[in-house]
All heavy atoms as a GROMACS GRO file, in nm:
protein
  611
    1MET      N    1   4.426  -6.488   0.517
    1MET     CA    2   4.491  -6.513   0.644
    1MET      C    3   4.500  -6.664   0.665
    1MET      O    4   4.410  -6.737   0.629
    1MET     CB    5   4.412  -6.450   0.757
    1MET     CG    6   4.384  -6.300   0.739
    1MET     SD    7   4.532  -6.201   0.738
    1MET     CE    8   4.574  -6.197   0.907
    2GLU      N    9   4.606  -6.704   0.725
    2GLU     CA   10   4.627  -6.846   0.752
    2GLU      C   11   4.651  -6.867   0.901
    2GLU      O   12   4.691  -6.776   0.972
    2GLU     CB   13   4.749  -6.896   0.674
    2GLU     CG   14   4.735  -6.886   0.523
    2GLU     CD   15   4.630  -6.981   0.466
    2GLU    OE1   16   4.609  -7.089   0.522
    2GLU    OE2   17   4.568  -6.943   0.366
    3GLY      N   18   4.628  -6.988   0.948
    3GLY     CA   19   4.656  -7.022   1.086
    3GLY      C   20   4.533  -7.010   1.174
    3GLY      O   21   4.420  -7.006   1.126
    4THR      N   22   4.557  -7.007   1.305
    4THR     CA   23   4.449  -6.997   1.403
    4THR      C   24   4.473  -6.876   1.493
    4THR      O   25   4.585  -6.826   1.502
    4THR     CB   26   4.440  -7.124   1.490
    4THR    OG1   27   4.562  -7.140   1.560
    4THR    CG2   28   4.411  -7.246   1.406
    5LEU      N   29   4.366  -6.834   1.560
    5LEU     CA   30   4.372  -6.720   1.651
    5LEU      C   31   4.279  -6.747   1.768
    5LEU      O   32   4.162  -6.780   1.749
    5LEU     CB   33   4.329  -6.592   1.579
    5LEU     CG   34   4.324  -6.464   1.661
    5LEU    CD1   35   4.466  -6.424   1.705
    5LEU    CD2   36   4.262  -6.353   1.579
    6LEU      N   37   4.332  -6.736   1.890
    6LEU     CA   38   4.249  -6.750   2.010
    6LEU      C   39   4.193  -6.613   2.043
    6LEU      O   40   4.267  -6.519   2.064
    6LEU     CB   41   4.331  -6.804   2.128
    6LEU     CG   42   4.258  -6.811   2.262
    6LEU    CD1   43   4.140  -6.907   2.255
    6LEU    CD2   44   4.353  -6.849   2.373
    7VAL      N   45   4.059  -6.601   2.044
    7VAL     CA   46   3.994  -6.473   2.073
    7VAL      C   47   3.903  -6.490   2.193
    7VAL      O   48   3.866  -6.602   2.229
    7VAL     CB   49   3.913  -6.422   1.952
    7VAL    CG1   50   4.002  -6.396   1.833
    7VAL    CG2   51   3.802  -6.518   1.915
    8GLY      N   52   3.865  -6.380   2.254
    8GLY     CA   53   3.774  -6.389   2.367
    8GLY      C   54   3.734  -6.254   2.421
    8GLY      O   55   3.786  -6.151   2.378
    9PHE      N   56   3.639  -6.257   2.513
    9PHE     CA   57   3.598  -6.138   2.585
    9PHE      C   58   3.548  -6.179   2.723
    9PHE      O   59   3.515  -6.294   2.748
    9PHE     CB   60   3.492  -6.058   2.508
    9PHE     CG   61   3.360  -6.128   2.491
    9PHE    CD1   62   3.259  -6.112   2.584
    9PHE    CD2   63   3.337  -6.209   2.382
    9PHE    CE1   64   3.138  -6.176   2.569
    9PHE    CE2   65   3.216  -6.273   2.364
    9PHE     CZ   66   3.115  -6.257   2.458
   10VAL      N   67   3.545  -6.080   2.814
   10VAL     CA   68   3.498  -6.103   2.950
   10VAL      C   69   3.375  -6.016   2.972
   10VAL      O   70   3.377  -5.897   2.945
   10VAL     CB   71   3.607  -6.066   3.053
   10VAL    CG1   72   3.556  -6.086   3.195
   10VAL    CG2   73   3.734  -6.145   3.030
   11THR      N   74   3.267  -6.078   3.021
   11THR     CA   75   3.148  -6.001   3.055
   11THR      C   76   3.168  -5.940   3.193
   11THR      O   77   3.256  -5.980   3.269
   11THR     CB   78   3.022  -6.090   3.056
   11THR    OG1   79   3.038  -6.189   3.158
   11THR    CG2   80   2.999  -6.154   2.922
   12SER      N   81   3.084  -5.843   3.227
   12SER     CA   82   3.091  -5.786   3.361
   12SER      C   83   2.969  -5.829   3.440
   12SER      O   84   2.858  -5.839   3.388
   12SER     CB   85   3.099  -5.633   3.355
   12SER     OG   86   2.986  -5.580   3.291
   13ASN      N   87   2.991  -5.859   3.565
   13ASN     CA   88   2.887  -5.892   3.662
   13ASN      C   89   2.793  -6.002   3.616
   13ASN      O   90   2.680  -5.973   3.580
   13ASN     CB   91   2.809  -5.768   3.700
   13ASN     CG   92   2.738  -5.785   3.832
   13ASN    OD1   93   2.768  -5.875   3.908
   13ASN    ND2   94   2.642  -5.699   3.858
   14PRO      N   95   2.830  -6.125   3.613
   14PRO     CA   96   2.955  -6.180   3.663
   14PRO      C   97   3.066  -6.172   3.558
   14PRO      O   98   3.039  -6.161   3.438
   14PRO     CB   99   2.920  -6.326   3.692
   14PRO     CG  100   2.819  -6.360   3.588
   14PRO     CD  101   2.738  -6.232   3.568
   15ASN      N  102   3.188  -6.178   3.603
   15ASN     CA  103   3.305  -6.171   3.516
   15ASN      C  104   3.329  -6.307   3.451
   15ASN      O  105   3.406  -6.387   3.500
   15ASN     CB  106   3.428  -6.126   3.594
   15ASN     CG  107   3.408  -5.991   3.658
   15ASN    OD1  108   3.345  -5.904   3.598
   15ASN    ND2  109   3.456  -5.974   3.778
   16LYS      N  110   3.260  -6.332   3.342
   16LYS     CA  111   3.267  -6.462   3.273
   16LYS      C  112   3.348  -6.449   3.145
   16LYS      O  113   3.327  -6.356   3.068
   16LYS     CB  114   3.127  -6.511   3.241
   16LYS     CG  115   3.125  -6.647   3.175
   16LYS     CD  116   3.015  -6.732   3.230
   16LYS     CE  117   3.006  -6.864   3.159
   16LYS     NZ  118   3.107  -6.958   3.193
   17LEU      N  119   3.442  -6.540   3.127
   17LEU     CA  120   3.529  -6.542   3.010
   17LEU      C  121   3.471  -6.634   2.903
   17LEU      O  122   3.432  -6.747   2.930
   17LEU     CB  123   3.669  -6.592   3.049
   17LEU     CG  124   3.768  -6.616   2.936
   17LEU    CD1  125   3.803  -6.485   2.866
   17LEU    CD2  126   3.894  -6.683   2.990
   18PHE      N  127   3.465  -6.582   2.780
   18PHE     CA  128   3.424  -6.660   2.663
   18PHE      C  129   3.539  -6.659   2.565
   18PHE      O  130   3.590  -6.552   2.531
   18PHE     CB  131   3.300  -6.599   2.597
   18PHE     CG  132   3.178  -6.604   2.682
   18PHE    CD1  133   3.149  -6.502   2.770
   18PHE    CD2  134   3.092  -6.712   2.674
   18PHE    CE1  135   3.035  -6.505   2.850
   18PHE    CE2  136   2.977  -6.717   2.753
   18PHE     CZ  137   2.950  -6.614   2.841
   19THR      N  138   3.582  -6.777   2.518
   19THR     CA  139   3.691  -6.785   2.422
   19THR      C  140   3.656  -6.882   2.310
   19THR      O  141   3.568  -6.967   2.325
   19THR     CB  142   3.823  -6.833   2.487
   19THR    OG1  143   3.804  -6.965   2.537
   19THR    CG2  144   3.869  -6.741   2.597
   20LYS      N  145   3.728  -6.867   2.199
   20LYS     CA  146   3.711  -6.957   2.086
   20LYS      C  147   3.836  -6.951   2.000
   20LYS      O  148   3.897  -6.845   1.986
   20LYS     CB  149   3.590  -6.914   2.002
   20LYS     CG  150   3.561  -7.004   1.884
   20LYS     CD  151   3.437  -6.957   1.809
   20LYS     CE  152   3.409  -7.047   1.690
   20LYS     NZ  153   3.291  -7.003   1.614
   21VAL      N  154   3.877  -7.064   1.946
   21VAL     CA  155   3.987  -7.067   1.849
   21VAL      C  156   3.927  -7.049   1.710
   21VAL      O  157   3.839  -7.126   1.670
   21VAL     CB  158   4.066  -7.199   1.857
   21VAL    CG1  159   4.172  -7.204   1.749
   21VAL    CG2  160   4.130  -7.215   1.995
   22LEU      N  161   3.972  -6.947   1.640
   22LEU     CA  162   3.922  -6.920   1.505
   22LEU      C  163   4.016  -6.975   1.400
   22LEU      O  164   4.138  -6.967   1.414
   22LEU     CB  165   3.909  -6.768   1.482
   22LEU     CG  166   3.811  -6.693   1.572
   22LEU    CD1  167   3.809  -6.546   1.533
   22LEU    CD2  168   3.672  -6.752   1.563
   23ASN      N  169   3.957  -7.029   1.296
   23ASN     CA  170   4.031  -7.074   1.179
   23ASN      C  171   3.997  -6.979   1.063
   23ASN      O  172   3.907  -6.896   1.074
   23ASN     CB  173   3.992  -7.217   1.143
   23ASN     CG  174   4.032  -7.314   1.251
   23ASN    OD1  175   4.149  -7.334   1.276
   23ASN    ND2  176   3.933  -7.372   1.318
   24LYS      N  177   4.063  -6.994   0.953
   24LYS     CA  178   4.039  -6.910   0.837
   24LYS      C  179   3.890  -6.909   0.802
   24LYS      O  180   3.827  -7.014   0.790
   24LYS     CB  181   4.121  -6.962   0.718
   24LYS     CG  182   4.108  -6.880   0.593
   24LYS     CD  183   4.195  -6.937   0.482
   24LYS     CE  184   4.178  -6.857   0.354
   24LYS     NZ  185   4.259  -6.911   0.246
   25GLY      N  186   3.832  -6.789   0.792
   25GLY     CA  187   3.692  -6.774   0.754
   25GLY      C  188   3.593  -6.776   0.869
   25GLY      O  189   3.475  -6.750   0.850
   26ASP      N  190   3.638  -6.805   0.993
   26ASP     CA  191   3.548  -6.810   1.108
   26ASP      C  192   3.512  -6.670   1.156
   26ASP      O  193   3.584  -6.573   1.134
   26ASP     CB  194   3.613  -6.884   1.225
   26ASP     CG  195   3.620  -7.033   1.205
   26ASP    OD1  196   3.553  -7.084   1.114
   26ASP    OD2  197   3.695  -7.099   1.280
   27VAL      N  198   3.400  -6.663   1.227
   27VAL     CA  199   3.355  -6.540   1.291
   27VAL      C  200   3.331  -6.572   1.438
   27VAL      O  201   3.275  -6.676   1.470
   27VAL     CB  202   3.224  -6.488   1.227
   27VAL    CG1  203   3.171  -6.368   1.303
   27VAL    CG2  204   3.246  -6.456   1.081
   28PHE      N  205   3.372  -6.482   1.528
   28PHE     CA  206   3.355  -6.508   1.671
   28PHE      C  207   3.223  -6.452   1.723
   28PHE      O  208   3.139  -6.525   1.772
   28PHE     CB  209   3.472  -6.449   1.750
   28PHE     CG  210   3.462  -6.469   1.898
   28PHE    CD1  211   3.445  -6.596   1.952
   28PHE    CD2  212   3.470  -6.364   1.985
   28PHE    CE1  213   3.437  -6.616   2.088
   28PHE    CE2  214   3.463  -6.383   2.122
   28PHE     CZ  215   3.446  -6.509   2.174
   29SER      N  216   3.203  -6.323   1.710
   29SER     CA  217   3.083  -6.263   1.767
   29SER      C  218   3.064  -6.123   1.711
   29SER      O  219   3.160  -6.049   1.695
   29SER     CB  220   3.097  -6.255   1.919
   29SER     OG  221   2.990  -6.186   1.975
   30ASN      N  222   2.940  -6.089   1.682
   30ASN     CA  223   2.908  -5.950   1.653
   30ASN      C  224   2.887  -5.881   1.787
   30ASN      O  225   2.828  -5.940   1.878
   30ASN     CB  226   2.780  -5.940   1.570
   30ASN     CG  227   2.800  -5.996   1.431
   30ASN    OD1  228   2.909  -5.989   1.377
   30ASN    ND2  229   2.695  -6.053   1.375
   31ALA      N  230   2.931  -5.758   1.800
   31ALA     CA  231   2.916  -5.689   1.927
   31ALA      C  232   2.883  -5.542   1.905
   31ALA      O  233   2.929  -5.481   1.809
   31ALA     CB  234   3.046  -5.700   2.007
   32VAL      N  235   2.801  -5.491   1.993
   32VAL     CA  236   2.766  -5.349   1.994
   32VAL      C  237   2.781  -5.302   2.138
   32VAL      O  238   2.738  -5.369   2.230
   32VAL     CB  239   2.622  -5.326   1.946
   32VAL    CG1  240   2.584  -5.180   1.958
   32VAL    CG2  241   2.602  -5.376   1.804
   33ALA      N  242   2.843  -5.187   2.156
   33ALA     CA  243   2.860  -5.131   2.290
   33ALA      C  244   2.804  -4.990   2.294
   33ALA      O  245   2.824  -4.912   2.202
   33ALA     CB  246   3.008  -5.131   2.328
   34PHE      N  247   2.730  -4.960   2.400
   34PHE     CA  248   2.677  -4.826   2.423
   34PHE      C  249   2.729  -4.778   2.557
   34PHE      O  250   2.731  -4.853   2.653
   34PHE     CB  251   2.524  -4.828   2.429
   34PHE     CG  252   2.458  -4.862   2.300
   34PHE    CD1  253   2.418  -4.991   2.274
   34PHE    CD2  254   2.437  -4.765   2.204
   34PHE    CE1  255   2.357  -5.025   2.155
   34PHE    CE2  256   2.376  -4.798   2.083
   34PHE     CZ  257   2.336  -4.928   2.059
   35ALA      N  258   2.769  -4.652   2.563
   35ALA     CA  259   2.812  -4.593   2.689
   35ALA      C  260   2.741  -4.460   2.706
   35ALA      O  261   2.739  -4.378   2.614
   35ALA     CB  262   2.964  -4.573   2.690
   36GLY      N  263   2.684  -4.440   2.820
   36GLY     CA  264   2.617  -4.313   2.849
   36GLY      C  265   2.662  -4.261   2.984
   36GLY      O  266   2.662  -4.334   3.083
   37LEU      N  267   2.704  -4.137   2.988
   37LEU     CA  268   2.750  -4.076   3.111
   37LEU      C  269   2.656  -3.962   3.147
   37LEU      O  270   2.627  -3.875   3.064
   37LEU     CB  271   2.894  -4.024   3.094
   37LEU     CG  272   2.994  -4.128   3.040
   37LEU    CD1  273   3.130  -4.065   3.018
   37LEU    CD2  274   3.005  -4.247   3.133
   38SER      N  275   2.608  -3.960   3.271
   38SER     CA  276   2.509  -3.861   3.310
   38SER      C  277   2.566  -3.746   3.393
   38SER      O  278   2.492  -3.661   3.437
   38SER     CB  279   2.396  -3.928   3.387
   38SER     OG  280   2.447  -3.989   3.504
   39SER      N  281   2.696  -3.746   3.418
   39SER     CA  282   2.754  -3.637   3.497
   39SER      C  283   2.903  -3.628   3.468
   39SER      O  284   2.959  -3.710   3.396
   39SER     CB  285   2.731  -3.660   3.646
   39SER     OG  286   2.815  -3.765   3.692
   40GLN      N  287   2.968  -3.531   3.531
   40GLN     CA  288   3.114  -3.518   3.516
   40GLN      C  289   3.187  -3.624   3.596
   40GLN      O  290   3.305  -3.647   3.577
   40GLN     CB  291   3.159  -3.379   3.560
   40GLN     CG  292   3.114  -3.270   3.466
   40GLN     CD  293   3.156  -3.133   3.516
   40GLN    OE1  294   3.167  -3.111   3.634
   40GLN    NE2  295   3.180  -3.043   3.422
   41ASN      N  296   3.118  -3.691   3.688
   41ASN     CA  297   3.178  -3.795   3.769
   41ASN      C  298   3.098  -3.924   3.750
   41ASN      O  299   3.017  -3.962   3.832
   41ASN     CB  300   3.177  -3.753   3.917
   41ASN     CG  301   3.251  -3.853   4.004
   41ASN    OD1  302   3.319  -3.942   3.955
   41ASN    ND2  303   3.237  -3.838   4.135
   42PRO      N  304   3.122  -3.994   3.637
   42PRO     CA  305   3.037  -4.108   3.602
   42PRO      C  306   3.058  -4.233   3.687
   42PRO      O  307   2.982  -4.327   3.676
   42PRO     CB  308   3.075  -4.135   3.457
   42PRO     CG  309   3.215  -4.088   3.446
   42PRO     CD  310   3.224  -3.967   3.538
   43GLY      N  311   3.160  -4.236   3.767
   43GLY     CA  312   3.182  -4.354   3.850
   43GLY      C  313   3.312  -4.425   3.814
   43GLY      O  314   3.397  -4.372   3.745
   44LEU      N  315   3.323  -4.545   3.856
   44LEU     CA  316   3.446  -4.622   3.844
   44LEU      C  317   3.422  -4.746   3.759
   44LEU      O  318   3.323  -4.816   3.780
   44LEU     CB  319   3.493  -4.663   3.983
   44LEU     CG  320   3.616  -4.750   3.994
   44LEU    CD1  321   3.740  -4.672   3.949
   44LEU    CD2  322   3.634  -4.794   4.138
   45ILE      N  323   3.509  -4.770   3.666
   45ILE     CA  324   3.505  -4.892   3.586
   45ILE      C  325   3.620  -4.979   3.635
   45ILE      O  326   3.735  -4.940   3.628
   45ILE     CB  327   3.519  -4.863   3.436
   45ILE    CG1  328   3.403  -4.776   3.390
   45ILE    CG2  329   3.525  -4.993   3.356
   45ILE    CD1  330   3.418  -4.726   3.248
   46THR      N  331   3.588  -5.096   3.686
   46THR     CA  332   3.691  -5.182   3.746
   46THR      C  333   3.733  -5.291   3.648
   46THR      O  334   3.674  -5.399   3.644
   46THR     CB  335   3.642  -5.243   3.877
   46THR    OG1  336   3.519  -5.310   3.852
   46THR    CG2  337   3.620  -5.138   3.984
   47ILE      N  338   3.833  -5.260   3.570
   47ILE     CA  339   3.885  -5.355   3.474
   47ILE      C  340   3.954  -5.471   3.544
   47ILE      O  341   3.946  -5.586   3.501
   47ILE     CB  342   3.981  -5.286   3.376
   47ILE    CG1  343   3.903  -5.185   3.292
   47ILE    CG2  344   4.053  -5.386   3.287
   47ILE    CD1  345   3.989  -5.098   3.204
   48ALA      N  346   4.018  -5.443   3.656
   48ALA     CA  347   4.091  -5.548   3.728
   48ALA      C  348   4.000  -5.664   3.766
   48ALA      O  349   4.037  -5.780   3.754
   48ALA     CB  350   4.158  -5.490   3.852
   49ASN      N  351   3.877  -5.633   3.811
   49ASN     CA  352   3.784  -5.740   3.847
   49ASN      C  353   3.755  -5.831   3.728
   49ASN      O  354   3.751  -5.953   3.741
   49ASN     CB  355   3.652  -5.682   3.898
   49ASN     CG  356   3.665  -5.620   4.034
   49ASN    OD1  357   3.763  -5.644   4.104
   49ASN    ND2  358   3.569  -5.540   4.072
   50ALA      N  359   3.733  -5.770   3.613
   50ALA     CA  360   3.698  -5.848   3.494
   50ALA      C  361   3.818  -5.926   3.441
   50ALA      O  362   3.806  -6.042   3.404
   50ALA     CB  363   3.644  -5.757   3.385
   51VAL      N  364   3.934  -5.863   3.439
   51VAL     CA  365   4.051  -5.925   3.377
   51VAL      C  366   4.116  -6.028   3.469
   51VAL      O  367   4.147  -6.139   3.426
   51VAL     CB  368   4.154  -5.817   3.336
   51VAL    CG1  369   4.283  -5.878   3.288
   51VAL    CG2  370   4.095  -5.727   3.229
   52PHE      N  371   4.137  -5.992   3.595
   52PHE     CA  372   4.208  -6.084   3.686
   52PHE      C  373   4.113  -6.174   3.764
   52PHE      O  374   4.156  -6.269   3.826
   52PHE     CB  375   4.298  -6.006   3.780
   52PHE     CG  376   4.409  -5.935   3.710
   52PHE    CD1  377   4.404  -5.798   3.688
   52PHE    CD2  378   4.519  -6.005   3.661
   52PHE    CE1  379   4.506  -5.732   3.621
   52PHE    CE2  380   4.621  -5.940   3.593
   52PHE     CZ  381   4.614  -5.804   3.573
   53GLY      N  382   3.982  -6.146   3.760
   53GLY     CA  383   3.886  -6.226   3.834
   53GLY      C  384   3.785  -6.298   3.748
   53GLY      O  385   3.679  -6.334   3.795
   54SER      N  386   3.817  -6.319   3.620
   54SER     CA  387   3.721  -6.384   3.531
   54SER      C  388   3.706  -6.531   3.563
   54SER      O  389   3.792  -6.593   3.625
   54SER     CB  390   3.764  -6.366   3.385
   54SER     OG  391   3.880  -6.442   3.359
   55ASN      N  392   3.594  -6.588   3.519
   55ASN     CA  393   3.567  -6.729   3.540
   55ASN      C  394   3.525  -6.790   3.406
   55ASN      O  395   3.422  -6.751   3.353
   55ASN     CB  396   3.454  -6.745   3.642
   55ASN     CG  397   3.422  -6.890   3.668
   55ASN    OD1  398   3.504  -6.977   3.646
   55ASN    ND2  399   3.301  -6.917   3.712
   56PRO      N  400   3.600  -6.882   3.349
   56PRO     CA  401   3.728  -6.933   3.399
   56PRO      C  402   3.836  -6.827   3.388
   56PRO      O  403   3.819  -6.728   3.318
   56PRO     CB  404   3.757  -7.052   3.306
   56PRO     CG  405   3.687  -7.020   3.180
   56PRO     CD  406   3.563  -6.943   3.220
   57PRO      N  407   3.948  -6.847   3.458
   57PRO     CA  408   4.055  -6.746   3.456
   57PRO      C  409   4.118  -6.732   3.318
   57PRO      O  410   4.126  -6.829   3.242
   57PRO     CB  411   4.158  -6.800   3.555
   57PRO     CG  412   4.096  -6.915   3.624
   57PRO     CD  413   3.977  -6.959   3.545
   58ILE      N  414   4.158  -6.609   3.286
   58ILE     CA  415   4.235  -6.586   3.163
   58ILE      C  416   4.374  -6.644   3.185
   58ILE      O  417   4.432  -6.632   3.294
   58ILE     CB  418   4.243  -6.436   3.132
   58ILE    CG1  419   4.102  -6.380   3.106
   58ILE    CG2  420   4.334  -6.408   3.012
   58ILE    CD1  421   4.096  -6.230   3.089
   59ASN      N  422   4.430  -6.706   3.082
   59ASN     CA  423   4.562  -6.767   3.090
   59ASN      C  424   4.663  -6.665   3.144
   59ASN      O  425   4.678  -6.557   3.087
   59ASN     CB  426   4.603  -6.814   2.951
   59ASN     CG  427   4.735  -6.887   2.950
   59ASN    OD1  428   4.832  -6.843   3.008
   59ASN    ND2  429   4.738  -6.998   2.880
   60PRO      N  430   4.735  -6.696   3.253
   60PRO     CA  431   4.832  -6.603   3.311
   60PRO      C  432   4.941  -6.560   3.214
   60PRO      O  433   4.990  -6.447   3.221
   60PRO     CB  434   4.891  -6.680   3.428
   60PRO     CG  435   4.795  -6.788   3.458
   60PRO     CD  436   4.724  -6.820   3.330
   61ASP      N  437   4.980  -6.647   3.121
   61ASP     CA  438   5.083  -6.610   3.023
   61ASP      C  439   5.032  -6.499   2.932
   61ASP      O  440   5.107  -6.408   2.895
   61ASP     CB  441   5.126  -6.731   2.940
   61ASP     CG  442   5.197  -6.837   3.023
   61ASP    OD1  443   5.269  -6.798   3.118
   61ASP    OD2  444   5.179  -6.956   2.994
   62VAL      N  445   4.905  -6.505   2.895
   62VAL     CA  446   4.844  -6.402   2.811
   62VAL      C  447   4.841  -6.270   2.886
   62VAL      O  448   4.877  -6.164   2.832
   62VAL     CB  449   4.702  -6.444   2.767
   62VAL    CG1  450   4.631  -6.329   2.699
   62VAL    CG2  451   4.710  -6.566   2.677
   63LEU      N  452   4.799  -6.273   3.014
   63LEU     CA  453   4.793  -6.150   3.093
   63LEU      C  454   4.932  -6.091   3.116
   63LEU      O  455   4.949  -5.969   3.112
   63LEU     CB  456   4.723  -6.176   3.226
   63LEU     CG  457   4.575  -6.210   3.218
   63LEU    CD1  458   4.521  -6.244   3.356
   63LEU    CD2  459   4.497  -6.097   3.156
   64ALA      N  460   5.030  -6.176   3.139
   64ALA     CA  461   5.167  -6.128   3.160
   64ALA      C  462   5.217  -6.052   3.037
   64ALA      O  463   5.277  -5.945   3.049
   64ALA     CB  464   5.259  -6.245   3.194
   65LYS      N  465   5.190  -6.106   2.918
   65LYS     CA  466   5.232  -6.039   2.795
   65LYS      C  467   5.151  -5.912   2.772
   65LYS      O  468   5.205  -5.809   2.735
   65LYS     CB  469   5.218  -6.132   2.676
   65LYS     CG  470   5.324  -6.239   2.671
   65LYS     CD  471   5.310  -6.326   2.547
   65LYS     CE  472   5.415  -6.435   2.547
   65LYS     NZ  473   5.405  -6.519   2.427
   66ALA      N  474   5.020  -5.919   2.794
   66ALA     CA  475   4.934  -5.804   2.767
   66ALA      C  476   4.965  -5.685   2.856
   66ALA      O  477   4.962  -5.570   2.812
   66ALA     CB  478   4.787  -5.845   2.783
   67PHE      N  479   4.995  -5.711   2.983
   67PHE     CA  480   5.020  -5.603   3.077
   67PHE      C  481   5.169  -5.583   3.107
   67PHE      O  482   5.204  -5.503   3.192
   67PHE     CB  483   4.944  -5.628   3.208
   67PHE     CG  484   4.796  -5.613   3.192
   67PHE    CD1  485   4.715  -5.724   3.176
   67PHE    CD2  486   4.738  -5.488   3.191
   67PHE    CE1  487   4.578  -5.711   3.161
   67PHE    CE2  488   4.601  -5.472   3.176
   67PHE     CZ  489   4.520  -5.584   3.160
   68GLN      N  490   5.253  -5.660   3.038
   68GLN     CA  491   5.398  -5.653   3.056
   68GLN      C  492   5.435  -5.669   3.205
   68GLN      O  493   5.507  -5.589   3.262
   68GLN     CB  494   5.454  -5.524   2.999
   68GLN     CG  495   5.430  -5.513   2.850
   68GLN     CD  496   5.481  -5.383   2.791
   68GLN    OE1  497   5.544  -5.302   2.858
   68GLN    NE2  498   5.454  -5.364   2.664
   69LEU      N  499   5.380  -5.776   3.263
   69LEU     CA  500   5.405  -5.807   3.403
   69LEU      C  501   5.477  -5.940   3.414
   69LEU      O  502   5.468  -6.024   3.325
   69LEU     CB  503   5.272  -5.819   3.479
   69LEU     CG  504   5.186  -5.695   3.490
   69LEU    CD1  505   5.050  -5.730   3.549
   69LEU    CD2  506   5.256  -5.591   3.577
   70ASP      N  507   5.545  -5.960   3.525
   70ASP     CA  508   5.602  -6.089   3.556
   70ASP      C  509   5.486  -6.185   3.586
   70ASP      O  510   5.385  -6.146   3.646
   70ASP     CB  511   5.693  -6.075   3.679
   70ASP     CG  512   5.762  -6.206   3.713
   70ASP    OD1  513   5.871  -6.231   3.661
   70ASP    OD2  514   5.703  -6.283   3.792
   71LYS      N  515   5.499  -6.310   3.545
   71LYS     CA  516   5.392  -6.408   3.566
   71LYS      C  517   5.358  -6.424   3.714
   71LYS      O  518   5.243  -6.447   3.750
   71LYS     CB  519   5.430  -6.543   3.505
   71LYS     CG  520   5.314  -6.642   3.507
   71LYS     CD  521   5.350  -6.769   3.433
   71LYS     CE  522   5.240  -6.871   3.443
   71LYS     NZ  523   5.219  -6.922   3.578
   72ASN      N  524   5.456  -6.410   3.804
   72ASN     CA  525   5.430  -6.419   3.947
   72ASN      C  526   5.336  -6.307   3.994
   72ASN      O  527   5.253  -6.328   4.082
   72ASN     CB  528   5.560  -6.414   4.028
   72ASN     CG  529   5.644  -6.538   4.004
   72ASN    OD1  530   5.592  -6.647   3.985
   72ASN    ND2  531   5.775  -6.520   4.005
   73VAL      N  532   5.349  -6.188   3.934
   73VAL     CA  533   5.260  -6.077   3.967
   73VAL      C  534   5.118  -6.109   3.920
   73VAL      O  535   5.021  -6.085   3.993
   73VAL     CB  536   5.310  -5.945   3.904
   73VAL    CG1  537   5.210  -5.833   3.924
   73VAL    CG2  538   5.446  -5.908   3.961
   74VAL      N  539   5.106  -6.164   3.801
   74VAL     CA  540   4.974  -6.203   3.749
   74VAL      C  541   4.912  -6.309   3.840
   74VAL      O  542   4.794  -6.299   3.875
   74VAL     CB  543   4.984  -6.254   3.604
   74VAL    CG1  544   4.852  -6.312   3.558
   74VAL    CG2  545   5.030  -6.142   3.512
   75ASP      N  546   4.989  -6.409   3.878
   75ASP     CA  547   4.937  -6.514   3.968
   75ASP      C  548   4.888  -6.453   4.098
   75ASP      O  549   4.780  -6.488   4.148
   75ASP     CB  550   5.045  -6.618   3.997
   75ASP     CG  551   5.079  -6.704   3.877
   75ASP    OD1  552   4.994  -6.715   3.786
   75ASP    OD2  553   5.190  -6.760   3.875
   76TYR      N  554   4.964  -6.360   4.154
   76TYR     CA  555   4.926  -6.292   4.278
   76TYR      C  556   4.794  -6.216   4.259
   76TYR      O  557   4.704  -6.226   4.343
   76TYR     CB  558   5.037  -6.197   4.322
   76TYR     CG  559   4.996  -6.109   4.438
   76TYR    CD1  560   4.992  -6.157   4.567
   76TYR    CD2  561   4.958  -5.977   4.414
   76TYR    CE1  562   4.952  -6.077   4.672
   76TYR    CE2  563   4.917  -5.896   4.518
   76TYR     CZ  564   4.914  -5.946   4.648
   76TYR     OH  565   4.874  -5.865   4.751
   77LEU      N  566   4.784  -6.140   4.150
   77LEU     CA  567   4.663  -6.063   4.126
   77LEU      C  568   4.541  -6.152   4.107
   77LEU      O  569   4.432  -6.122   4.158
   77LEU     CB  570   4.683  -5.972   4.004
   77LEU     CG  571   4.779  -5.856   4.024
   77LEU    CD1  572   4.809  -5.788   3.891
   77LEU    CD2  573   4.724  -5.757   4.125
   78GLN      N  574   4.556  -6.262   4.035
   78GLN     CA  575   4.443  -6.352   4.014
   78GLN      C  576   4.397  -6.415   4.146
   78GLN      O  577   4.278  -6.437   4.166
   78GLN     CB  578   4.478  -6.461   3.912
   78GLN     CG  579   4.480  -6.408   3.769
   78GLN     CD  580   4.506  -6.515   3.667
   78GLN    OE1  581   4.599  -6.594   3.682
   78GLN    NE2  582   4.427  -6.515   3.562
   79LYS      N  583   4.488  -6.439   4.238
   79LYS     CA  584   4.452  -6.496   4.368
   79LYS      C  585   4.373  -6.399   4.454
   79LYS      O  586   4.301  -6.439   4.544
   79LYS     CB  587   4.576  -6.544   4.441
   79LYS     CG  588   4.636  -6.670   4.381
   79LYS     CD  589   4.762  -6.711   4.451
   79LYS     CE  590   4.824  -6.829   4.379
   79LYS     NZ  591   4.955  -6.863   4.429
   80GLN      N  592   4.385  -6.268   4.425
   80GLN     CA  593   4.312  -6.167   4.502
   80GLN      C  594   4.163  -6.169   4.472
   80GLN      O  595   4.083  -6.115   4.549
   80GLN     CB  596   4.368  -6.027   4.475
   80GLN     CG  597   4.514  -6.011   4.505
   80GLN     CD  598   4.554  -6.062   4.644
   80GLN    OE1  599   4.500  -6.017   4.742
   80GLN    NE2  600   4.645  -6.157   4.648
   81PHE      N  601   4.124  -6.230   4.360
   81PHE     CA  602   3.984  -6.232   4.321
   81PHE      C  603   3.927  -6.371   4.338
   81PHE      O  604   3.817  -6.398   4.316
   81PHE     CB  605   3.968  -6.184   4.176
   81PHE     CG  606   4.011  -6.040   4.160
   81PHE    CD1  607   4.140  -6.008   4.123
   81PHE    CD2  608   3.921  -5.938   4.185
   81PHE    CE1  609   4.178  -5.877   4.110
   81PHE    CE2  610   3.959  -5.807   4.173
   81PHE     CZ  611   4.088  -5.775   4.135
   0.00000   0.00000   0.00000
């Protein structure tokens, strides 16, 4: 692979954004995720808080492309958080 790639993730509570530009041969992060549900109604996962309310904010152009939204809509949503 050639070139660079901007990668990242957002933690929950607080919604913190971590990013890094990767070059050929780089590694960003090893990750393991566990999910456990104790009932038929496990609760609510609020992706909007993490995505539109991260600190620092995710680039609005990236969010517009990812969610196929107009950039003005993304700006509006980010201002809500």
